[in-house]
N, C-alpha and C positions, 0 to 999 in steps of 0.2 A: 504494500500500500504506500502510495507516495503522499508526501505532505503538501498541503496547499502552499503556494508561494506567499511569502510574507511581503507586505508592502510597508513603505515608510509611513511614519506617523502622518496623519492627515494635515497637521499644522506645520510640517517641516517645509521650508522654502528650498527650491532647487539651488544647488551650489553653482555659482557663476564665477568663472575665473576673472579676476580683475587685472587690468593692465598695471604694470608697475608705475609708480609715480615718477614724474620728471624730476630730476635733481635741480636745485637752484644753481645759477651760474657760478656761484662761489665754490661749488663742489665739482665744477667742470673746468679745470684750469686750462686745458687745451683749447676749449671754446673761447676763452678770453684771448688767447694768442691768435686764434682764427679771426676774432673781431678786429684786432689791431691790423693783422696782415692784410685781410681783405678790404679794410678801409683804405690802407695804403695802395692796394691794387686799384681801387676806384680812381684815386688821384693819378697814378701812373698811366692808367688807360687813357685818361683825358689828356695828360701831358704828351704821351708818346704815341700810343696806338692810333689816336684820332688823326694825328698829323700824317702818319703813313697810310692809314685807311682812307683818308680823303685824297691821297695822292699829291699832297703839297710838296713841292720841290724843296729839298733841304739845302738851302744856300746860306752862306755866312751873313750876307747883308740883308736878310729878310726883315721887314718891319714887324713880323710876327714873332713874339718872344718864344712861343712854343717851338716854332720852326728853328730858331736860333739854338735853343737847348738841344734839340734833336740833331742839328747839324754838328754841334760840338761832340756829342756822343758818337754819332755815326762816322764822322771824319777821323776820329781818333781810335775807335775800337771796333766798329762794325760796318765794314764796307758793303756787305750785303744789304743792310738796312738803308744805307745811303743810295744804293742803286735802285731801290724799290721796284723789283719785278712785280708783275701783276699778281702772281700767286701769293706773294708776301702782302700785297695790299689787301687781298681777301682775308688772309689770316689776321692781319692787324685790324681790319674793319670789323671782323667777328669779335675780336677782343674789345674794341672800343665801343661797339654798339649792341653787342649781345651779352658777352661775359660781364660787362659793367652792370647791366641790369640784374644779372644773377647775383653779383656781389652784394648789391643793395638788398635784394630779397634774402640772401643767406644771412646777412647781418641781422635783419629783422627776425628771421626764423630762429636764429640762435638766441636772441634776446627773449623772444616770446615762447621758446621751446616748442616750435611747430615741427613735430616729428615727420610730417609729410615731406620735408625738404631732403630726406634721405635719398630718394630716387633721383631727383634733379641734381643732387650733389655728385652722385655716382656718374651720371651722364656727363656733367660738366667736367669732372676730373678726368674721365676717360677721353673726352674730346680734346681738352687742352694738352694733355700729355701726348696723345697720338697725333693730333692734327697740327699742333703748334710745336711742341718740343722736338719730336723726331725730325721733321723736315728742317727746321731752322738750325738745330744743333748739328744735324748731319751736314748741312751746307757750310756752316761756320767752321767745322773742324775737318771735313773731308771733301769739300767742294773745290772749285777751281781756286787758284792762288789769288785771283782778283776778288773773290768773295769771302775768303777765309779771314777770320779775325786775326789782327796782328798781335793782340794781347789777350790770350785765352783767360787769364786770371780776372781781368776786369770784365770781360764778356760774361764770365760765369758769375761774378759778383752782381751784375745787373740782371741776369736772366735766369740763373738757377732757382731762385725762389719761386718762379712761375711753374716749375716742375715739382720741386720739393713740397711746397705747401698744398698744391692740389693732390699730390700722392698721399700726404698725411691726411687730408680731408677724405680721400677715398678709403683709407684704412679706418678712419673715425666713423664713417658712414657705412661700414661694411654690413651691418645688420639693421633691421628695422628698429624703431624706437630708440634712436641714438641719444636722446636727452635723458634716458632713464639710467645711463651708465656714465662713468667718469671719462672713458675713452673708447 
C-alpha cells in the first residue's frame, strides 16, 4: 500500500530566489577607477578622435587648437595618425561619435548600478580591442616605415590605455549582475 503524497502547509509561501543586492560604489573600487578613466576617455575622444574622424588636416599653423595639439602628437610620435587614411578616419569617427556616447552611458550605469550595461560593455570592449587596437597597433609596429611610430614608448603611453582598460572592463563585465560583486 502506498502512502498519499504529502503537501506543504497551506499557508507556506513559495520560495522565490532573490537577486543578490548591488554593492555600493565604495565596495567596488575598480568601478571608481573605471569612472575616472572613462571620463578621461570622453575628453580625449573630443580632443583627438573628433579631429581625425572629421578628416581635419593636421597642420602646424591651424587656427584650431585641437588640430594644433593633434599635429604636435602626430608629427612627433604617430605618422600614421598624421597621414589619416580613410580606414583610420572611420575608426576615429567611431570613437569620437559612438564610443563617447557609450562612455557617458557607462559612467551613469556605474553610478546608478544598472546591471543591464553588462552586455553593451562586452560588445564595446570587444569592438575597441579588435577593430581599433589590432589594426592600429599592427600598422604602428609592423606597417611600412613611413607609418610606423618613431617612438614606441610614447605611442604606447598615449594609446595602450585604450586597450588595457577596455580589456579590464571586459573581465569586470564577464558575468551578469556585475554590480553585485567587487570585480
